[in-house]
N, C-alpha and C positions, 0 to 999 in steps of 0.2 A: 299552568293549565294541567288538569288531571288527565291521566291516561284514559282512553275509552274503556268502558266496561266490556269485558270479554263475553262471548256468547255462552249461554248456559252457565252463568256464573253463580247460580244459587247453590247452597250447600248440598253436596251430592249424596250424603249418607244420613238422612234424617233420623234413623233408628239408633244412631250412636254418634253424638255431636260433641266435638271439642271446640273451644273458643278460637284457637289459633289455627289458621290454615291459609294456603295460598293457591288460588286457582291458576292453572297453567293453560287454560283454553285460550284460543286466539291464534295468531299467525305463527307457524313453524316452517322451517325449511323442509322441502319434500322432494323425493325423487322415486320414480318407478324403476324397479330392477327386474325386468322380465326374465333375465337369465339366472337370477339368484346368484350372481357372482359379485355382489357389491363389495364384499370384503377384499376380493382381489383387485377391484377397481378403486379402492381407497375411499368408499363412501363412509367409512367409519371416521375418517379424519378430515375430509375436505368439505367445502361448502356444497350444499345440494342445489340443484338447478331451479326448482320451483318453490312456490309458497302455497301452503294449504291452511285452511282455517279449521283448527281442532275445536270441537270434537266431531266434526262431520266427516264421514268416510269419503275417500277420493272419488267414488262413483257418483256422489251426490252433487247437485248444483250448489248447495250451501257451502261446500268445501272450497269452491273456487277452482276445482280441478275438473269434475264432471266427466271422468273417463270410466265408462261402464264396460270396458273390454276385460279380458282376463288379466288380472294383476297378480302375478305369482309371488311377488315380494315388493314391499314398499318401505322406504326409509324416511325417518323424521329426525330433525335436528333443531335444538333450541338452546340458547344461553339463558340461564336463570340466576339471579342473585338471591342466595339464601339469606333471609333476614338475620341481621347481626344479633337481634334479641333472642334468637334461637340457640345461641352458643351454650354448650354444655348439655344439650339434649340430643336424642336420636332424631335423625331426619328421615322420614318415610315418604316415599314416592308412591302414590296410589293411581292405579288405572281402573276405572269403573268397568271398562270392557275394551278389548282389542282383539280383532279377529285375524289370525287364528293362533299362529305359533310366534310368540313375541319375545324378542331379545332386547335387553336394556343395558346401556353403558352410561356411566357417569365419569366424565374426564378420562375416557378411554378404558375405564375399569368395568368389567362385566359385573353387574349388580343383580341381575335377575332374568328368569325366563319363565314363561307361562304358556301352556297349551290349552286352547279352548277359546271360543269367541264370545261367550255370553256372560262370563262371571268376572268379578273383580279380583285383582291381585295387587300385591305390595312389594316394593323393593326397598331395602334398607340402604340408604346412601351414606350413613354416618362415617364410614371409613374412607369415603371418596370425595367428601366435600368439606368446606370450611365456611361456617356461617359468616356473613358479611362479604363473601367473595362470590364470584360467578362460578357456576358449574355448567359444563356443556353436557346436555343430555342427548343421547342418540338412541333411536328406537328402530328396530327392524321387525316387520311383521310379515311372515310368510303365510300364504293362503291359497294353496292350489286346490280349488274346490272340486277338481276332477279326481282327487284322491279320496280315501275313505276318512271322513270326519263328520262330526255333528255340525251341520250347517243350516238346519231348518228349511225354510222355503227358498233359499238362495238358488238361483238357476245354475246348473252345471253345464248346460248348453250355452252357446254364445249369447243368445238373446232370450228374452222372456217368453214363456209359453205356458198355457194352461194355468196351473196354480203354482208356478215357480217364477220368482221375481228377481229383479236386479240385485246383484251380489253386494256384499259389504266387506271391504278389506281394511285391515288396520284399525286404528283408533276410531271408536264411534261413540264413546261416552267420555265424561269429564276426566281429565288428568289433573292431579293436585298434590301439593306438598303438605306435610303435617309434622310438627315436632311432638315428641313424646318424651317422658322422663328417661334418663339414661339407665337408672338402676332397675326399675320395674315399671310396667304400665298396664293399664286395663285393656282388654280386648272386648269385642262385642259380646254382651251377655246373652244367655239363653233364658228367656222370660216365659215361664209356663203358667198359664192361667188355670186356676183351680176353683171353678164356680161352686162346686159342691161344698167346699170348705172355706169359701169366701176369702181367698188369698192368692197371692202370686208367689211362685217358687222361682228363685233366681239362681242360676248357675253362672258364675263369673270367672272366665279365664283371666289369668294374670301372667304376663310374660316377664321373665327376669328373676332376680333373687327375691324370694318371698319371705324369707326369715325376718321376723320382727315387724311384719306388716299386718294390718287388718283391712278388711273390706267392709264398707258401709253403704247402705242403700236407703233411700228416703222416697216414699211415695206421696204424691201431692195431687190434689184436685183444686178447683177454683177457690175453695174455702181455706186452703192451706195444707199443712202436713196431715196425711191420713195415717201413716204408720212409718216406722223406721226400724232398722235392725243392723247389727254389726257382728262380724265373725272374724276369727283369726285366719290368716292365709297359711297354707301349708306348702309342702313341696310334692309335686307330682300329682296333684288333684286340684279340682276347681273349688274355691270357696262356694258354699251354698247356704242360702238363708231364705226365710219365709217372711213375706210382708202381708199380714192379715188386713182385711178390709172390714171395718165395723159395719153392722147392718145399716146404720143411719147414713153411711157414706157410700153404700153400694149402688152402683149403676152399671148394669150390664151393657156391653157393646152389642148393638144390633143395627140393621139397616134403618130402623126408625129413629134410633138414638145412638149414633156412633160415638159414644163417650170414650174419651181417652184420658187415662191418668198420666201425669208426667212423672218421670223417674230420675232422681239424682244419684249418681254413683261416685264414690270416693275411695281412693287408696291412701291409707293413713299409716304413718310410723307410730308404732305402739308407745314407745318410750316418750316421744316428744309431743305426740298428737298432731304433728305436722301433716297436712294434706299434700301428697306428692303427685297425685293425678286425679283429675275429675272428668266426668263425661255426663251427658244428659241423654235420656231416652224417653220412651213412652210405652204404654201398654193398654190393651183392651181386655176387660174381664168378660169372657164369653166361652160357652161350651158347644161342642159338636158331638152328637151321639147318633147311633142308629137304633131305631125301634121298629122291628119288623121291616116293612118296606119304606119307612119314612127316614129321612135324614133331618134331625132336629137341631135347631139352633136355640140354645138356652132352654131346652126342654119342650119346644114347640115346633111342629113341622112348618118349614118355610119353603114353599115351592120355588126351586131355583130357576128363574126365568133368565137364562144366560144367553149371551150373544158371543159368537166367535170373534175375537179381536186379534188381528195379526200384527198390529203395531207398526204398520208401514206408512210412510209419508211421501208425497210426490217430490218434495224438494230435499228431504233429509234421509230418505230410504228407511233405515231402522231408527233414526234419531229425530225426535221432534225438534222443530225450530226453537221453541220456547217451552218453559215450564207450564205456561198457561195452556199450551196445546195439549199437554197431558191431561190437565183438568177438563178441558173441553171434550175430549173423547169420553170421559166418564159421564159428564153432564148430558151429552148428546144421547148416550145409551140410556140413562135414567129417564130422559124426556120421552124416549120411544117406548118406555114401559118395561124395560129390562131392569133387573135388580143386581146383575152381575155379569161376569164374562169368563169365558174360557180363554186364557191367555195362550194363544196357539202358536206352537213351534218357534217361540221366542221367549227368552228369559227377560222379562220387562225390567226396566231400570228401577232402582230403589225409590225414586221420587214418584213414579206412577203408583207404586204400592202404598207409599205414604198418603197420597191423595185418596186412594181407595179406602184406606183406614179411616181417614177423617170424614169421608163422605158416606160411609156405610155401604160400600160397594163390594159384593161378594165375588171372589175370584178363585179360579183353580190354577195352581202353579203347574207348569209343564216345561219339559226340556225340549230343546231344538234338536231332536234326535235324528231327523231325516238327513240323509247324506251319505249313505253307504255305497256310493257309486263305484268306488275303487276296489271293493273287496271281491265282488263276483261279477266281472264285466259282462259275462254272457248270461249266466243263470239268473242274475239279479235284475235284468233289464228286459224291457219289452220292446220288440221291433214294431214300429208303426208302419202303416201302409206306404208312406212316402220315404221309407228307408231310414228315418231318424230313430235314434234310441231315446226312449223316455222312461222316466221312473215316476212313481207316485209315493215314494217313501222308503221304508226299510223292507223292500220286497225281495223275495227269493231266498229268504233265510240267510242273508249275507252275514259274515262275521262282524261282530261289534268290536271296535278297538277298546283296549283296557281303559283308555282315557275317558270313555263314556261314564264309567262309574265315578272316576275322580271328579269330573265336571258336575255330575248330578249331586254329589255330596257337597260341593261348593255352593250349589244353589240352595240346598237344604240348610246349610250353615248360615248363609247370608240372610235368608228370608223367613226363617222360622218364626220370628217374633211378630209378624204382621197379622193382626186379628182378621183382616179382610180375607186372608187365604183360608178357604174352607175345605180344600182337598188337594191332593197331589196326584199327578199323572206323569210318570217319567217317559212314557213311550206313546207313540201315535201310529195307528194303522200298520203295525208290523204284520208280516206274513210268515207262515211256517210251512215247511215241507213235510208231508206225511209219507216219506219214502226212506230209502236206505241211506241217503246222504246225511252226514252228521253236520249239524250247524250249531252255532252258539246261541240261537234265538231264545230257547227256553232257559238256558243257564243265565244269560244276561238279564232276561226279564225277571227271573226269580231273585237274582242278586240285587237289582235295583229296588225291587219291592221290599226285600228284607232290610236293605240299607235305609230305606225310607221309614219303615216301621221302627227300626232300632233308634233312629234319630228323633222320630216324632210319634209319640203314642197318643196324641191329642186330635189327630185328623184322620179321616178315611183316606185310603190309598186305592187307586184304580191301577191295575197292572199295565193296561194298555187301553187307549181310547180307540175303539173300533177294531174290527177284524179279529186277530188271533189271540184270544185270552189264554193264558197259560199258567196262572197261579190260582190254585184252588181256594186259598184262604183270602183272596183279595176282598176288600171291604165292599166294593161296588162292582156292578156289572153294567155294561152299556152296549149300544149299537149305533151305527151310522146308517141313516136311511134317507135317501134323496128322492123317494117316490114323490111325484108332484101332484098326484090325484088324492085329494083329502079323503075320498071315500075308501079307496083301497088302503091308504095310509092308516086310517082309523081301524079298519078291519084287521090289518096285520098286527097292530100294537094292542088291540083288544085281546090278542093271544096271551098277553101277560096275565090276564085274569084267570087263564086256564093253565098257568105255569108253563107257558110256551112263549118266552120272549123272542123278539125278532133277532136273528143273527144270520149272517151269510154262512153257507155250509159247503161251499165248493172246496177243492183241494187246497187252494192257497189260504183260505180263511178259517180252516177248521179250528175251533176253540174247545177247551175243556167244557164240560156241562155247567150250566148255570146252577147254583146251589141255593137260590132263593134270596140272594143279596138284594139290597135296594137297586133299582134299575132306572136308567134314564137314557133318552135318545140324545147323545152328545154331539151329533151333527144332523141337521135336517134343513130343508128349505133350499137355500142357495138359489133363489129364484132370479133369473136374469131379467133385468129391466133397464134398457137404454135404447130406446127406439132409434136414436141417431147413429148408433154404432153398428157396423157390419159383423155378422156372426163369424167366428173364426178367431184369427189373431187379435182382432180389435175388440171382441166381446165374447166372453166365455162365462158360462154358468151351468147350472144343472137343469136337465129336462128341457122341454120346449118353452120358448119365450112366450109369455102371455101376449095375446093380441091387443089387449087394451089395459089401461091402468086399472079399471074396475075388475078385470079378470085377475090382476095381481092381488088386489085386496081380498077378493073372494078366496083365492088359493091360500094366501097367508093366514087369513082368519080361520079357514077350515083346518089347516095343518096344526095351528096352535091349539084350537079347540079340541082336536083329537087327543092331544097329550094332556092338556089341562083337565079334561074330563075323565081321565083314566085314574081310578082310585088307588092304583098301585104304582103310579109313575111319580117319582119325587122331583123331577125337573126336566129341563130340556136345554139345548143350546142351538140357537138359530144361526145359520151361516148366511151373512156375516154383518159386522157393524158398518164397514165401508167398502166400496169398491177398492180393488188393489190392482193398479195397472190394468191389464187386459181382463181381469176377473171383475165382471160388471154385475155382481149380485149382492151389493151392499144395501143396507137401509139408508146410508148416506153416500154421496159421491166421494171420490177419492180425496177431493179438496175439502171434504166435510160440509159441503153445501147440502141443503135439504133436498131430498128426492121425492118424498112422499108426504102425505098429510099425517103428521105425527100424532094428532089426536086419534085418528083411526087406528094407527099402528099400536098406540098405547092401549086403546080401549079393547082391542083384540086380546090383550094379554092380562088385563087387570081383573077379570073375573076370578072369584075365589076358586082355587084349584080343588079338585075332589079330595086329594090327600090332605089338604089343609082343612076342608070342611069336616072331614071325618075324625079330626083330632079330639 
């Protein structure tokens, strides 16, 4: 009888696929270490007390633990037999994501550490394991969210409140093993689409001894090979080659036709012609450019009808129960009339981006930068009337840890190749102080902007979404506006026609002046609708709750029309796709059940936008 299929057993890295791999999702030993003294208590060597289902975090129901209290440190343990057929190769252990400070041991030998809760990392087990034999893997993840760290919308108070939700600790995406050649192997390539010259430019990192090797790439479509090229590997630089696309085989990637070319990658011994490593990928040929106030896709303005997607689930917290659930979120959004999403305060898993690629869904990549609660405990927090301390992001000009830059660069490196990503936004709703106090706000904002531009010259970059803009040469400018009156909302944003875009101008929100960049309202709406819920902890949203469902439709239609009809507005982002715990302002319920008449929601957004009509 075969073993049951582990949860989330689909291949976790669709942009860079190898044939051989071993999914390690499923049951692991588990123990909570509230005092972070596990090493002293022998947790590295002894059996752990509980069982958890990986890749679901211990706060979630799907994990089998369901403990949503503060979990300062958690431990995992599992015995794994490395396939005998992998002998003579390097054995890599991949974590798609683990929150936040993760240590890994194999047979008692320390093999890796990673800081950051949203990006993938790899440990080389080669010197600690023997193929055909068992290896004991032990993982410790420390995650004190009351310290200063990038944690997105995770609540730092004991319970959920406002727009802060149940925490995620430890492993929350797939864990897996992979063999690679011992001498040298391919890493994830950087695939640069060049529509103007009808080609793809490939930069291919190669790890190990490169002398005497060449790198070969082959582009295919459904009719067969489109083009291929080969170049010699060197030492200290990435092999780079171009793959031209003949005119008769050219299909641009777009929401209407999300065409993807397949890509075959090979590492070859020059003398013998032997292929020592292979991998598969894919690519979309599309361009993004700015023309006055328009953001154009393949040379034409496409109004970005985005929805805010926070990627939370009732039973899995940050982790979808199934791969199909990721697809469903995209198809629900499309059914409601949106053509993309702002992926908010979460670095979405690679398979979500893969589905966005193949379904023609436009997305903005964002970092989970909220969480600076430890840096400035007085100045950075606001005292509420009931005496509790609450935050709404990177407020107060708190110091940013250096690891923010490291983690953001990991995001850029991992996700560059996805054609669905049409813009980058490393920060959200930062605030700055206009007084004598020195903060790192402007320095970090500029550093993240420059890092993004250096890594990616093909997409626009927004320095921060909402509040305090600080980079003069940012490609995009935006504002957040939760005015619930369509009349005053329209009047305010009609100011864009007079070169007066909406922005908050109090002490906390002061931005550098707008320089005429393309502008969009990247958060609006947030209309609360759940007549069965009590206002407060059970139901939260922006503005007054509509008295009737018809009042909701009228408000939604009016807000969307105000932006669609503005000839200088290139897009918008409505808050939000689904309810999230106590935040009851989604187009769908938290369980993804339908809340509204989707035909009416869709119709409100499907009129041709003024900036599209003027092309």
